[in-house]
N, C-alpha and C positions, 0 to 999 in steps of 0.2 A: 615444502614436500607437496606434491600434487598441484601446483600452482596457486596455492593459498598464500596470502600474505601474512607473514609472521610478525604482526603487531601485538603489543602487549595488551591483553584483556584487563579492562578496568572493572567490570562487572558481567555478571550472567543474568540471564532471564530464565526463571523457572516456570516451565510450560504448566506443570502441574496436570489437573484434570479439567479438560474442556467442559464447561457447563453452560446451559441456556440461562437467560435472564430470570426465568420462572424458578429455576432449580437453584441458583445462587444462594438466595436469602435461607432457604431450606437446609442446603448443605453447610452454610455458615453458622446455622442455629445448631445444628446437629453436632459438628466439630466442637464448637464452644461448649456445647453441654457435656460432651464426651471429655474434653480437656478438664473442665472444672470438677466433674465427677471423679476422674483419676486422681486428681491431686488432693481432693477431699478424701477420698478413701485411704490413699496411702499415709496422709497426715493422721487420719483416725487410727490406723494400726500402729504407727509410731506412737501416738498417744497411749494408746490402750497398753501397750508394751512397756512403756515408762511408768505408768501409774499403778501397775499390778505386780506385786512382788513375786506372784505364782508364775510369771512369764520370764523372770530374770534368770534364764539359762541359755546356754549356748544356741539352742535351735531358734529361740527368738530374737536373740541378739542378731542372728544372720538374717532373720526375717525382716527385722527393723532397718537393717543396712539395705535390704533389697528394696524395701518401700522408699526409703531415702534416696536411692538410686534411681528409682522409677519416676519420680517427681523430677528430677534433672533430665531424666531420659527424654520424657515427654516435652519439657519445657524447652528442650534444644530444637525440637522439630515443630509442634504443633502451633505455637503462637504465630509463627511466620506463614505457616500453611493455612491458618484461619484467615490471616488478613489478606492473603492473595486471593481468596476465593471472591471476595468484592472488590478488590483493588485492581486498577487498570495497570499500574505500575508494579510488575512482578520482579523487578530486579532486585539483586544482592550484589554487594560489591564482592570483588575478588578475595579481599582480606577476610569480610565477613564470611564468604562460603568455606575458606579454609578453618576459620575458627569453629563454625557449625561442624564442619567434617571432623575435626579433631575432637571435639567433645562428644559427638555422635559415636564414633569408633572407640574412644576411651570407654564410654559407658556400656557400649554392646559387649565389647571384650571383657570388661569387668563383670558383667553379668553372667557370662559363660563361666568364667572361673569360679564366681560366687555360688552359682547354683551347683557346680560339681563340689564345692567345699560342703555344701548343705547336705549333699547325698552322702558324702564321707562321714558327716556327723550323724546321719540316721543309721549309718551302718555300724558305726562304733556304739551307739546307744542301743541298737537291736541286738547286735551280734556279741558285743563285749560289754555288757551292762555293769559289770563289776569294776571293770577298769576305767569305764567311761568318765565318772567324776575325777579320776585321777589324771587321765590324759587331757580332757577338755577344759582345762582351767581358763579364768578370764583372760590372762596374759597371753596364752596360745590362740585363743579366738581372735583378740585384738590384732595379733600378728597375722593370722590368717586374712582377716578382712583387709589389712593394710597390703598384703601381697597381692590380694585380687586386684586392689586400685593400682599398685605397681605394675602389675601385668598388663592392665588396660592402657595405662599411660605409656609404657614402653611400646607396646604394639602400635599404638595410634602414632606416637612420634616417629617410628621408623616407616610406617605408611606415608605419613604426611610429608616427609622429607623427600620421597620419590615422587609424590603427586605434585609437590609445589615446583619441582624442577621442569615439569611439563610445559610445553609452549602451546597456547590456545589461539587460533588465528582469526579468520572472520567469522567463525561459527561461534556464537555466544549464547546460544540456547540450550538450555539443559532439559531434556524430556523427563522430568522428575519434579516431585514437589519439595525435595530438599536437596541438599549438596551430598551426594553419594559418591563411592570410588567408580564404580562401573559407569555411570553417565559421564563422569569427567574423562575417564580413560577414552570412552567413545567419540568425544568431541576434540582430543587433543590431535594436533598436527604434526607434533614431533614423535620421534620413536618411543613408544611406551612399552617396549617389550620387558625392560628391566622392572618397571613399575608394577607391570601385570604378573610378572613373576613373583616378585616380593609379595604382592597382595594375596596372589593365589596361595603360596606357600604359608604365609602367616595366618590366612583365613582357615586353612586345613588344620594348622597346629592349634589355633586359638580354639576352634570348633570341636575337632576330632579328639584331641587329648582329654578336654573335659568331658565329652560325651562318652569316651571309652570309660572313664572314671565313674560316670553316673551309671553306665551299663553293668559294670562290674560290681559296683556297690549293691544296686538292687538285685543282681543275681544271688549274692550272697545273703542278702535280706531275705529273698524269696525262700532260699534253701533253709535257712533259720526258722522262718515262719511256718514251713511245711513240717517241720519238726514237732511243733507245738500241738500236743494231742487233742485239746478241745477247739471246736470251731469258733466259739466265743473269744478265746484267747487269741487265735490267729486273727480274727477280725479286729481286736482291740489293738494289736501290734501294728497291723498294717495299716490302720486308720491314721496313726501317727505319721505317715509318710505318703499318704495317698495323694494330699493337696500340692505336696512339693513334686511328685512324679506327674502330676496333671499339668502344672506349670511348665516343667521341663520339656515335656511332649510338645506343648503349644509353641514355646519359644524356639527350641532347637529345630523343630521342623519347618517353620517359616523361615528361619534365618539360614537355615542349611540349604533350602532351595535357592536363596538369592545369592550367597557368597560363595558357596564351595563349588563354584564352575568357572572355567575360563570366560574371557571377554567374548569369544566368539560364539558361545552359546546364550549370549545375553539377549534377551527379548523385552522391549520397553514396557509392552502392555501387561504381560504377566507378572514382571518384577514390581511394577507400580501397585498392582493389586495386592500381591503378596506383601510388599512393604507397608501397605495400610495395615495388614494383619497384625505384624511385630511392632509397629510404631503407634497404633491408635487402640486396636481392639484389644490385644493382649494385655497391655498395661492397664486397661480397664477391667479386665476379667479376673487378674491375678489377685487383688485384694478380696475380690467375692469368693474366689475360689478358696483361699485361706480362711475367710470366715465362715463360709458355709460348711466346708467339710472338716473343720477343725473344732472340736468340742471345747477344748480349752479356750481358745479366742473367743467363741461365741458366749461361753460362761463369764470371761473378763469383760467382754462388752456390756453384757447386761449388768455387771456388778458396778462397772464405771458409770453407766447412765443411772443407774439406781441410786448410786451416791450422790451424783449431781442433783437429782430430783430431791434428794432428802435435804441437801444443803439449801436449795432455795424454798423450803419449806413444805415440800410435798412428801408427806410420808408415804411407806409403803402401802399402808391401809387406805389411804386416799387414792392411791393408783388403783388399787382393787376396786374401790367404790366408784372410781370413774369409769373403769373398764366393765364393771359388773353391776347392772342396774338392780340386781337383787339385794345389794348391800347397801343400806341406807347411810346417810351421812350422820344419823343420829346414833347408831350402832358404832361408826368410827369414832364418835366423840366420846361414847361410854368408854371405849378401849383407852 
């Protein structure tokens, strides 16, 4: 097609972000630090939820699964991205590219549906508080989480089935820092109309159906909250879902820009920059949003670390003495 040689491509070259020698080490250090912080933050949330009985409810079960998902989510993209900053060999094998694409699409689609399930959970807790414990039992929560993963796996398998059938000719350079669908469609030398159509339809379904669910849930929540007479009561109820709403806005807005448009509207520079937001920045911010905006998580975190300090022989009084010079060690011993 178009005079290209239809030879089988054995590997792709990820062009990533072109940087000068002076910026390479700085970019490498920044990306490595962000990756390690993201993994550490999400592991910390999982640990806090597991160790605190007060957080053993559906809301935090879903949050723990979201943290588990995001550890894998960043691990699929960022290690290769970090290595490519300093490496001259930016190749990725065809099989490696397909594996990365499969896991990435699975995790992204799973997160879309999981965020919608979390919105429904908040809707039931706020709008139907009496029936909430009867509806959101542990078995149903486990089934919902499994359904989220099945939705992601199914969507990814369908998309990958069409992408893997494409032919890639003498162009083996991907203008991106990981294997994504749109860059692969752009370098294909075979007819990609079917793959484009399937990708576009599935992207709309996987994004728009959960998004409509989230919007409908929060409209009902808003109506219920406005009926509460006291402003303190309204603020207390809305604070339970404000962190989730913030995460939804960040994740959906960035990914909607990237995936809910046809191939003809694809622009390399804009999409690469937006991709950094939802693959690097948003996963880093999500645990901070849940910790800073959620009183229960903050309290459980203080409780967990206070317990660990007590176990290693540092009593709460000694913590106070260490932080407050006005409390002497002798007064601590008298206690």
